C-alpha positions as CSV (number, residue, x, y, z in Angstrom):
1,M,142.6,130.0,105.6
2,S,139.9,129.2,103.0
3,T,136.2,129.0,103.9
4,P,134.7,125.5,103.2
5,N,132.6,125.4,100.0
6,Y,129.5,123.7,101.5
7,G,127.4,122.1,98.8
8,M,128.9,124.3,96.2
9,R,130.4,123.3,92.9
10,N,134.1,122.5,93.1
11,P,136.1,121.9,89.8
12,E,138.6,119.5,91.4
13,S,135.8,117.4,93.1
14,E,133.8,117.3,89.9
15,L,136.9,116.2,87.9
16,E,137.3,113.2,90.4
17,Q,133.6,112.5,90.2
18,M,133.7,112.5,86.4
19,A,136.8,110.2,86.5
20,A,134.9,107.8,88.8
21,I,132.0,107.8,86.4
22,G,134.2,107.1,83.4
23,Q,136.0,104.2,85.1
24,L,132.6,102.7,85.7
25,G,131.3,103.4,82.3
26,V,132.4,100.2,80.6
27,A,131.3,97.9,83.5
28,I,127.9,99.6,83.7
29,A,127.5,99.3,79.9
30,H,128.4,95.6,80.1
31,E,126.0,95.1,83.1
32,I,123.1,96.9,81.1
33,N,123.9,94.9,78.0
34,S,123.3,91.6,79.7
35,P,119.8,92.1,80.8
36,V,119.0,93.9,77.4
37,G,120.2,90.8,75.6
38,S,118.0,88.6,77.8
39,L,115.0,90.8,77.1
40,L,115.6,90.6,73.3
41,S,116.2,86.8,73.5
42,N,113.0,86.2,75.5
43,N,111.1,88.5,73.3
44,M,111.7,86.3,70.3
45,V,110.7,83.2,72.3
46,L,107.5,84.9,73.4
47,R,106.7,85.8,70.0
48,R,107.0,82.2,68.8
49,C,104.9,81.1,71.8
50,V,102.2,83.5,70.7
51,D,102.2,82.4,67.1
52,E,101.9,78.8,68.2
53,L,99.2,79.5,70.7
54,E,97.1,81.2,68.0
55,K,97.3,78.0,65.8
56,L,96.4,75.7,68.8
57,L,93.5,77.8,69.8
58,A,92.2,77.6,66.3
59,D,91.8,73.9,66.7
60,P,90.9,73.3,70.4
61,Q,91.5,69.6,70.7
62,T,92.6,68.0,74.1
63,E,96.3,67.6,73.0
64,S,96.2,71.2,71.6
65,L,95.0,72.7,74.9
66,E,97.6,70.7,76.9
67,R,100.2,72.0,74.6
68,A,98.8,75.6,75.0
69,A,99.0,75.3,78.8
70,R,102.6,74.4,78.6
71,L,103.3,77.4,76.3
72,L,101.4,79.7,78.7
73,E,103.7,78.5,81.6
74,T,106.8,79.2,79.6
75,C,105.4,82.7,78.9
76,R,104.9,83.3,82.6
77,R,108.5,82.2,83.4
78,L,110.0,84.5,80.6
79,T,107.9,87.4,81.7
80,D,109.3,86.8,85.4
81,V,112.8,86.8,84.1
82,D,112.1,90.0,81.9
83,R,110.7,91.8,85.1
84,I,114.1,91.1,86.9
85,A,116.1,92.3,83.9
86,C,114.1,95.5,83.6
87,E,114.5,96.2,87.4
88,R,118.2,95.7,87.2
89,I,118.4,98.3,84.4
90,Q,116.2,100.6,86.3
91,I,118.4,100.3,89.4
92,L,121.5,101.1,87.4
93,I,120.0,104.1,85.6
94,R,118.5,105.4,88.9
95,G,121.9,105.2,90.6
96,M,123.7,106.9,87.7
97,K,121.1,109.8,87.7
98,R,121.3,110.1,91.5
99,F,125.1,110.0,91.4
100,S,125.5,112.6,88.7
101,R,123.0,115.1,90.1
102,V,124.5,118.3,91.6
103,D,123.6,118.9,95.2
104,E,121.5,122.0,96.1
105,G,122.9,124.8,98.3
106,A,121.5,123.4,101.5
107,P,121.6,120.0,103.1
108,R,118.7,117.6,102.6
109,L,117.3,115.0,105.1
110,T,118.7,111.9,103.8
111,D,118.4,108.0,104.3
112,I,122.2,107.1,104.4
113,N,121.5,103.4,104.1
114,R,119.4,104.1,100.9
115,E,122.4,106.1,99.4
116,L,124.8,103.3,100.3
117,R,122.5,100.7,98.5
118,E,122.2,103.0,95.5
119,T,125.9,103.6,95.3
120,L,126.6,100.0,95.8
121,S,124.5,99.1,92.7
122,L,126.9,101.1,90.6
123,A,130.2,99.9,92.3
124,A,129.1,96.3,92.0
125,C,129.5,96.5,88.2
126,Q,133.2,96.4,88.8
127,F,132.9,93.5,91.4
128,Q,131.5,90.9,88.9
129,S,131.5,87.6,90.5
130,R,134.8,87.7,92.2
131,I,133.9,89.9,95.1
132,Q,131.2,89.2,97.7
133,C,129.7,92.4,99.3
134,D,128.2,92.0,102.8
135,L,125.7,94.8,103.9
136,Q,124.8,95.2,107.6
137,L,122.9,98.4,107.8
138,G,121.5,99.3,111.2
139,E,118.6,101.4,111.9
140,L,119.5,105.1,111.3
141,P,117.8,108.5,111.6
142,R,117.6,110.6,108.4
143,L,120.4,113.2,108.4
144,P,120.6,116.6,106.9
145,V,123.6,116.1,104.5
146,Y,124.6,116.7,100.8
147,P,123.7,113.2,99.5
148,Q,125.5,113.4,96.1
149,R,128.6,114.5,97.8
150,L,128.5,111.6,100.2
151,N,127.7,109.2,97.3
152,Q,130.9,110.5,95.7
153,V,132.9,109.4,98.9
154,F,131.0,106.0,99.2
155,L,131.7,105.2,95.6
156,N,135.4,106.0,95.9
157,L,135.8,103.9,98.9
158,L,133.9,100.9,97.4
159,V,136.0,101.0,94.1
160,N,139.2,101.4,96.1
161,S,138.4,98.3,98.1
162,A,137.6,96.4,94.8
163,Q,140.7,97.4,93.2
164,A,142.6,96.4,96.3
165,I,141.3,92.7,95.9
166,E,143.4,91.2,93.4
167,S,141.4,87.9,92.9
168,A,138.3,86.9,94.9
169,G,137.5,88.7,98.1
170,K,135.0,90.4,100.3
171,I,133.9,93.9,101.1
172,S,131.7,94.5,104.2
173,V,129.7,97.7,104.6
174,T,128.2,98.3,108.1
175,T,126.3,101.3,109.5
176,E,125.1,102.0,113.0
177,Q,124.2,104.9,115.2
178,E,126.8,105.5,117.9
179,G,125.9,108.3,120.5
180,D,125.5,111.5,118.5
181,A,127.0,110.2,115.2
182,V,126.5,107.7,112.5
183,H,129.3,105.3,112.0
184,I,130.0,103.9,108.5
185,R,132.6,101.1,107.9
186,F,134.1,100.0,104.6
187,A,136.2,96.8,105.2
188,D,137.9,94.7,102.6
189,N,140.3,91.8,102.8
190,G,142.6,93.2,99.9
191,K,146.3,93.8,99.7
192,G,146.2,96.4,102.5
193,M,148.8,99.3,102.6
194,T,152.4,99.6,103.7
195,P,153.4,102.1,106.4
196,E,154.8,104.5,103.8
197,Q,151.4,104.3,101.9
198,K,149.4,104.9,105.0
199,A,151.4,108.0,105.7
200,R,150.5,109.6,102.4
201,V,146.9,108.1,101.7
202,F,145.1,111.5,102.0
203,E,147.6,113.5,100.0
204,A,146.3,115.0,96.8
205,G,147.8,113.3,93.8
206,F,149.1,110.3,95.6
207,T,147.7,106.8,94.4
208,T,148.7,103.2,94.9
209,K,146.8,102.4,91.7
210,D,148.2,101.5,88.2
211,P,148.6,104.4,85.8
212,G,145.1,105.4,84.4
213,E,143.1,103.7,87.2
214,G,143.0,106.7,89.4
215,T,143.6,110.4,89.6
216,G,145.1,110.5,93.2
217,L,142.3,112.8,94.2
218,G,139.7,110.6,95.6
219,L,140.7,110.2,99.2
220,S,141.8,113.8,99.8
221,I,138.5,115.1,98.3
222,S,136.6,112.5,100.4
223,R,138.2,113.8,103.4
224,R,137.3,117.4,102.6
225,I,133.7,116.3,101.9
226,V,133.4,114.4,105.2
227,E,135.4,116.8,107.4
228,D,134.8,120.3,106.0
229,E,131.5,120.0,104.3
230,H,129.8,117.6,106.9
231,G,131.7,118.3,110.1
232,G,132.6,114.5,110.4
233,S,135.6,112.5,110.4
234,I,137.3,109.8,108.2
235,Y,140.0,107.6,109.3
236,F,141.3,104.0,108.5
237,E,143.1,101.0,109.6
238,S,145.3,98.9,107.2
239,E,147.7,96.0,107.2
240,A,149.7,94.9,104.1
241,G,148.4,91.5,103.1
242,V,145.6,91.6,105.4
243,G,143.1,94.4,104.3
244,T,141.8,97.9,104.9
245,T,139.0,99.3,106.9
246,F,137.8,103.0,106.4
247,H,135.6,104.6,108.9
248,I,133.3,107.6,108.4
249,R,131.6,109.3,111.4
250,L,128.8,111.8,110.6
251,P,127.2,113.9,113.3
252,L,123.5,113.4,113.8
253,A,123.2,117.3,113.6
254,G,124.1,117.0,109.9
255,A,126.1,119.2,107.7
256,P,126.5,123.0,108.5
257,Q,124.2,125.2,106.3
258,D,125.5,127.2,103.3
259,A,128.9,128.8,103.6
260,S,127.4,132.2,103.4
261,K,125.9,131.7,106.8
262,Q,129.1,130.7,108.4
């Protein structure tokens, strides 16, 4: 019986993580390209406004001052739009950096709700406008966990839910403290699973996705991260044509320490 590899590098898990990042790459590039295009367009308008303001201030007549006031208001609106665009880019880059970082050898006190929000900012690139995501995050204590490893689980479940919704739909993410554990739910109203698929869902190599969309390792690795590395549990309910809900329970005591101490 192998010893759980707590917080250590795992080639199979890193392969799945790289695959997940690769699948999101095009969507994230598109998501960043949109605010960048807005910034460039607004920059040209702002430059024209500045040039015209310079001319108007050289001849401070009443009409010129009124025109200058309107141009200043336009500049203010554009800078507000630019600020939102820059914040969106920052969120995406921060999420990618956090997700790709390798965990240290020991658990860290972590805000689970914050990790969920950061991971959702990446997964939402695949949602576009067709999927509504409902977050209902309860008040949680900080847990000693391996945050990047859990982010890998969260991203896998969110992307799976998005891919299970063939047109428009909804994903709900909820968190709450229940006794000595934190309970996290990922629910979607996608196509669900058949009894045959449910029986094999945690098998390594099994996937219900089209060729090229998945490695078949995501859920088996997710179970190992939650159960072996964090002492928690992961289970699900699913009905074909209705949807799927995945449940994660993490003990408040947190993840066990480094495997060498076991």
